[in-house]
C-alpha positions as CSV (number, residue, x, y, z in Angstrom):
1,M,159.9,-168.3,-73.0
2,A,156.3,-168.5,-71.9
3,L,153.6,-167.6,-74.5
4,L,151.4,-164.6,-74.0
5,V,147.7,-165.6,-74.0
6,P,145.8,-162.6,-75.6
7,N,142.3,-161.7,-74.5
8,I,140.6,-163.7,-77.2
9,G,142.7,-166.7,-76.3
10,E,141.6,-166.4,-72.7
11,L,138.0,-166.3,-73.9
12,E,138.3,-169.5,-75.9
13,S,140.3,-171.3,-73.3
14,L,137.7,-170.6,-70.7
15,R,134.9,-171.7,-73.0
16,Y,136.7,-175.0,-73.4
17,L,137.4,-175.5,-69.7
18,I,133.7,-175.1,-68.8
19,N,132.3,-176.7,-71.9
20,N,130.5,-173.5,-72.9
21,N,130.5,-174.8,-76.5
22,N,128.3,-177.8,-75.7
23,H,125.7,-176.7,-78.2
24,V,127.9,-177.9,-81.1
25,L,126.2,-180.7,-82.9
26,D,129.3,-183.0,-82.9
27,R,130.3,-182.2,-79.3
28,E,130.4,-186.0,-78.7
29,D,133.7,-186.1,-80.6
30,N,135.0,-182.6,-80.2
31,A,134.0,-181.1,-76.9
32,P,135.0,-182.0,-73.3
33,R,132.4,-183.2,-70.7
34,D,130.2,-180.9,-68.7
35,L,131.3,-180.2,-65.1
36,I,129.8,-181.5,-61.8
37,L,129.8,-179.4,-58.7
38,K,130.5,-181.3,-55.5
39,L,130.8,-180.5,-51.8
40,Y,133.6,-181.8,-49.5
41,S,133.5,-182.6,-45.8
42,S,137.2,-183.2,-45.3
43,D,139.1,-180.4,-43.4
44,T,141.0,-179.5,-46.6
45,T,142.5,-176.2,-47.7
46,P,143.0,-176.4,-51.5
47,A,146.6,-176.3,-52.8
48,E,148.1,-176.5,-56.3
49,G,149.5,-180.0,-55.7
50,D,146.2,-181.5,-54.5
51,V,144.8,-184.7,-55.9
52,P,141.7,-186.7,-54.7
53,S,142.4,-189.2,-52.0
54,A,140.9,-191.2,-49.1
55,T,141.7,-188.2,-46.8
56,A,140.9,-185.2,-49.0
57,Y,137.9,-184.0,-50.9
58,Y,135.6,-186.8,-49.9
59,E,131.9,-186.0,-50.2
60,P,129.2,-185.7,-47.4
61,Y,127.6,-189.1,-48.0
62,A,127.3,-189.6,-44.2
63,N,127.3,-187.7,-41.0
64,G,130.5,-187.2,-39.0
65,N,133.0,-186.0,-41.6
66,T,134.3,-189.4,-42.4
67,N,135.1,-191.0,-45.8
68,T,132.2,-193.3,-46.7
69,Y,132.9,-193.8,-50.3
70,G,131.4,-197.1,-51.4
71,T,128.0,-196.5,-49.8
72,A,125.0,-194.5,-50.9
73,S,124.3,-191.1,-49.3
74,T,122.3,-191.0,-46.1
75,T,122.3,-187.2,-45.8
76,G,120.3,-186.2,-48.8
77,Y,123.4,-185.0,-50.6
78,D,122.3,-184.6,-54.2
79,V,122.5,-187.3,-56.8
80,A,123.2,-185.7,-60.2
81,T,120.2,-184.9,-62.3
82,N,120.8,-185.3,-66.0
83,N,120.2,-181.9,-67.8
84,R,121.2,-183.1,-71.2
85,T,119.1,-185.0,-73.7
86,E,121.9,-187.2,-75.1
87,A,121.7,-190.7,-73.5
88,R,125.4,-190.9,-73.5
89,Y,125.6,-188.1,-71.0
90,D,123.3,-189.5,-68.3
91,Y,125.2,-188.9,-65.0
92,T,122.5,-190.1,-62.6
93,D,125.0,-192.5,-60.9
94,A,127.2,-189.5,-59.9
95,Y,126.7,-187.3,-56.8
96,G,126.7,-183.5,-56.9
97,I,125.0,-181.0,-59.3
98,L,125.6,-181.4,-63.0
99,L,126.4,-178.0,-64.6
100,N,125.1,-177.5,-68.1
101,G,127.9,-175.8,-70.1
102,A,125.5,-173.6,-72.0
103,R,124.4,-171.8,-68.8
104,W,127.8,-170.2,-68.0
105,K,127.9,-166.5,-68.7
106,I,131.3,-165.2,-69.8
107,N,132.4,-161.6,-69.4
108,Q,135.6,-159.7,-70.1
109,D,136.1,-156.5,-68.0
110,S,137.4,-153.3,-69.3
111,S,140.5,-153.0,-67.1
112,A,144.0,-152.5,-68.5
113,N,144.8,-156.1,-67.5
114,V,141.6,-157.7,-68.9
115,V,140.1,-160.5,-66.7
116,T,137.9,-163.1,-68.4
117,T,135.3,-164.5,-65.9
118,A,132.7,-167.2,-66.3
119,T,129.7,-167.2,-63.8
120,Y,127.2,-169.9,-63.2
121,P,123.8,-169.3,-61.6
122,E,123.5,-170.0,-57.9
123,Q,123.2,-173.7,-57.0
124,T,121.5,-175.1,-53.9
125,F,122.3,-178.3,-52.0
126,T,119.4,-179.3,-49.7
127,F,120.0,-182.0,-47.1
128,S,117.5,-184.3,-45.6
129,G,119.6,-185.0,-42.4
130,A,122.8,-184.3,-40.5
131,A,126.0,-184.3,-42.6
132,G,128.5,-182.8,-40.3
133,N,130.7,-179.9,-41.4
134,I,131.0,-178.9,-45.0
135,Y,134.3,-177.2,-45.7
136,G,134.1,-176.3,-49.3
137,Y,133.3,-177.3,-52.9
138,Y,135.1,-178.5,-56.0
139,I,134.4,-179.1,-59.6
140,V,135.1,-182.2,-61.7
141,R,134.7,-183.4,-65.2
142,A,131.4,-185.3,-65.4
143,N,131.6,-189.1,-65.4
144,N,129.1,-191.7,-64.3
145,M,131.2,-193.9,-61.9
146,P,128.8,-195.5,-59.4
147,V,129.4,-195.4,-55.6
148,L,130.4,-199.0,-55.7
149,I,133.7,-198.1,-57.2
150,H,134.1,-194.3,-57.1
151,G,136.7,-193.5,-54.4
152,V,136.7,-197.1,-53.1
153,V,140.2,-198.3,-52.3
154,D,141.3,-201.2,-54.6
155,A,138.0,-201.2,-56.5
156,A,140.0,-201.6,-59.7
157,S,143.2,-203.4,-60.8
158,G,145.6,-203.0,-63.7
159,A,147.0,-205.9,-65.6
160,A,149.0,-206.2,-68.8
161,A,146.7,-206.7,-71.7
162,A,147.4,-208.7,-74.9
163,T,150.1,-207.0,-76.9
164,I,149.0,-205.1,-80.0
165,N,151.0,-206.4,-83.0
166,K,151.6,-204.0,-86.0
167,G,153.0,-204.9,-89.3
168,S,154.0,-208.0,-91.2
169,S,156.4,-209.0,-94.0
170,G,153.7,-208.2,-96.6
171,S,152.7,-204.9,-94.9
172,P,155.8,-203.8,-93.0
173,C,156.3,-201.1,-90.4
174,I,159.0,-198.7,-91.7
175,G,161.6,-196.9,-89.8
176,V,165.0,-195.3,-90.7
177,I,168.1,-194.9,-88.7
178,G,168.3,-191.6,-86.9
179,Q,164.5,-190.9,-87.2
180,D,162.3,-190.6,-84.1
181,Y,159.2,-192.2,-85.6
182,I,157.9,-195.4,-87.2
183,T,155.4,-195.5,-90.0
184,L,152.7,-198.1,-89.7
185,P,151.4,-200.0,-92.8
186,N,148.7,-198.4,-94.9
187,T,146.0,-200.9,-94.0
188,A,142.4,-200.3,-92.8
189,S,142.0,-199.3,-89.1
190,I,145.7,-199.6,-88.4
191,M,145.7,-196.6,-86.1
192,D,142.4,-197.2,-84.3
193,N,143.8,-198.9,-81.3
194,V,147.0,-196.9,-80.9
195,T,147.2,-194.3,-78.2
196,L,149.8,-192.2,-76.4
197,G,151.9,-193.8,-73.7
198,M,151.9,-197.4,-75.2
199,E,155.3,-199.0,-74.7
200,V,157.1,-200.2,-77.8
201,S,158.5,-203.6,-77.1
202,A,162.3,-203.7,-77.8
203,A,162.0,-207.4,-78.1
204,T,160.3,-207.1,-81.5
205,T,162.9,-204.9,-83.2
206,A,166.6,-204.4,-83.2
207,A,166.1,-200.8,-84.1
208,L,165.5,-199.9,-80.4
209,A,168.6,-199.7,-78.3
210,A,166.8,-200.2,-75.0
211,T,163.5,-200.9,-73.2
212,G,161.4,-198.0,-71.9
213,V,160.5,-196.5,-75.3
214,F,157.0,-195.1,-75.6
215,V,154.5,-193.6,-78.1
216,G,155.0,-189.9,-77.5
217,G,153.1,-188.6,-80.5
218,I,150.7,-189.8,-83.1
219,D,150.1,-188.5,-86.6
220,R,147.1,-190.5,-87.9
221,A,147.2,-188.9,-91.4
222,T,150.7,-190.2,-92.0
223,R,150.3,-193.3,-89.8
224,R,153.4,-192.3,-87.8
225,I,154.1,-193.0,-84.1
226,Y,156.7,-190.8,-82.6
227,L,159.1,-192.4,-80.0
228,C,160.1,-191.0,-76.6
229,D,161.5,-192.2,-73.3
230,A,159.9,-191.9,-69.9
231,S,161.0,-188.3,-69.7
232,N,159.3,-187.5,-73.0
233,V,162.7,-187.1,-74.8
234,A,162.9,-188.2,-78.4
235,V,164.3,-191.7,-79.0
236,L,166.1,-192.2,-82.3
237,L,166.1,-195.5,-84.2
238,T,169.5,-197.3,-84.2
239,D,168.6,-199.6,-87.1
240,N,166.2,-199.7,-90.0
241,I,162.7,-201.3,-89.7
242,Q,161.8,-202.9,-92.9
243,S,160.6,-206.1,-94.6
244,A,164.2,-207.4,-94.9
245,T,164.9,-207.2,-91.2
246,D,162.0,-206.9,-88.6
247,P,158.8,-205.5,-90.1
248,T,156.7,-205.8,-87.0
249,I,156.4,-203.9,-83.7
250,N,154.5,-204.7,-80.5
251,L,152.8,-202.1,-78.4
252,N,152.1,-202.9,-74.8
253,Y,149.6,-201.3,-72.4
254,T,147.6,-202.0,-69.2
255,T,143.9,-202.8,-69.0
256,V,141.9,-201.8,-65.9
257,T,139.3,-204.2,-64.5
258,T,136.8,-202.9,-62.0
259,T,135.1,-204.9,-59.2
260,S,131.7,-203.9,-60.6
261,A,130.3,-202.0,-63.6
262,H,132.3,-198.8,-64.1
263,G,129.8,-196.7,-66.0
264,L,132.5,-194.9,-68.0
265,Q,132.4,-193.8,-71.6
266,K,135.2,-193.1,-74.1
267,G,136.3,-189.5,-73.5
268,D,135.6,-189.4,-69.8
269,V,138.3,-188.0,-67.6
270,I,139.2,-189.6,-64.2
271,Y,142.0,-189.6,-61.7
272,I,143.7,-193.0,-61.1
273,A,145.6,-193.6,-57.9
274,R,147.6,-196.6,-56.8
275,G,145.9,-199.2,-54.6
276,T,147.3,-200.6,-51.4
277,S,149.8,-202.9,-53.0
278,N,150.7,-201.1,-56.2
279,T,154.1,-199.4,-56.5
280,T,154.4,-199.1,-60.3
281,T,151.4,-197.3,-61.8
282,T,151.8,-193.6,-62.5
283,E,149.1,-191.7,-60.6
284,N,147.6,-189.0,-62.7
285,T,144.6,-187.8,-64.6
286,Y,143.7,-190.0,-67.6
287,T,141.1,-189.9,-70.4
288,I,139.2,-193.1,-71.2
289,F,140.4,-194.4,-74.5
290,D,138.4,-197.6,-75.0
291,V,135.8,-199.6,-73.1
292,P,136.1,-203.2,-74.1
293,S,133.4,-204.2,-71.5
294,G,131.3,-202.8,-68.7
295,S,134.0,-203.8,-66.2
296,T,137.2,-203.0,-68.2
297,F,138.6,-199.9,-69.8
298,E,141.8,-198.5,-71.3
299,T,143.2,-195.0,-71.0
300,T,145.1,-192.4,-72.9
301,P,147.9,-192.0,-72.2
302,A,148.2,-195.7,-71.8
303,L,148.3,-196.8,-68.2
304,N,151.6,-198.4,-66.9
305,G,152.3,-200.8,-64.1
306,T,150.1,-203.4,-62.6
307,G,148.3,-203.9,-59.3
308,N,145.3,-202.5,-57.4
309,L,143.9,-199.1,-58.2
310,T,141.6,-196.5,-56.8
311,L,139.4,-194.4,-59.1
312,Y,138.3,-190.8,-58.5
313,S,136.8,-187.9,-60.4
314,S,139.5,-185.5,-61.4
315,I,139.5,-182.2,-59.6
316,M,139.5,-179.1,-61.8
317,F,138.7,-176.3,-59.4
318,A,138.4,-176.2,-55.6
319,E,137.4,-173.6,-53.0
320,R,137.2,-173.6,-49.2
321,F,134.4,-171.6,-47.7
322,T,135.8,-168.4,-46.3
323,N,133.4,-168.3,-43.3
324,G,133.1,-172.1,-43.0
325,P,132.8,-174.8,-42.3
326,Y,129.1,-174.8,-42.4
327,P,127.4,-177.4,-40.1
328,I,124.6,-179.5,-41.6
329,Q,122.5,-180.7,-38.7
330,N,118.8,-180.8,-39.7
331,N,116.4,-181.9,-42.5
332,G,116.1,-178.9,-44.9
333,D,119.5,-177.3,-44.2
334,Q,121.0,-175.8,-47.3
335,I,124.3,-174.7,-48.9
336,K,124.2,-172.3,-51.7
337,V,127.1,-171.9,-54.2
338,T,127.7,-169.2,-56.9
339,L,130.5,-170.1,-59.2
340,N,133.0,-167.7,-60.7
341,I,136.0,-168.9,-62.7
342,S,138.5,-166.4,-64.0
343,L,141.5,-166.3,-66.3
344,D,143.9,-163.3,-66.1
């Protein structure tokens, strides 16, 4: 049965969604990113199944209501202004208005069915030239992907990375028949590069009955990785993993390479879509797990499949203007947005 979320749970949930706790000193490790407010010039009516694409939620970089991702704005559409002091959170390559989580005001009304609402001060977009019709606005988790790759079809590609090897005869991985987990050796940094979604290679251990076994859970304290199939159903070991048999396991994942610097940091959240020739990668929202270089990154859950990719900011909230669209025709035209996000 579904869990009841009490009023205090609504309050804390909303604080997390909008990063209202961003004053916490160790927010770098324990808090989500701030949000960025964006406008869209596609004729899109928000729906629950929406994802960013080449035909929906593209921003008003140019006049004429066409997707012009890959080019800098010619309309005066805002480039994000950094309102944080931490260098890591400089989003000045992103477009839209960066929302400082500390400025949200949260209120719980006194009705029988209490509604928890967060309100942000009115924000103004001021244009320097024609931008066509603006149909609505949406909010994403902040990231600093530049226009050279953000929303650009096939601006990234996924390829199988070198397999991670865990365990040896002297420091074996341990697994017992009938269990759904493998315990990694007690060695330094053994868990640092392990993340959800990595595929456990059946070729490295007889304890897996088939391919398609993934890391479905991680307990870093006990060094256990829990096994599941593609449907997230637990997979049980069919043989022991130990020094006497096969003490090692291999974990496979995909590394993403971008055509130019991606600007992403560990912990950023983005949406990854398939490119024009990719039929295998799971399209979804991913968190950046590691950044080996300025043009490569890895995700959690680990990305699967190979081929071309298109990278977007991940949509969290979207709204179509009730009396819109609003035409932007002249230098100085403005759009004002007041944000209200509620949990009931």
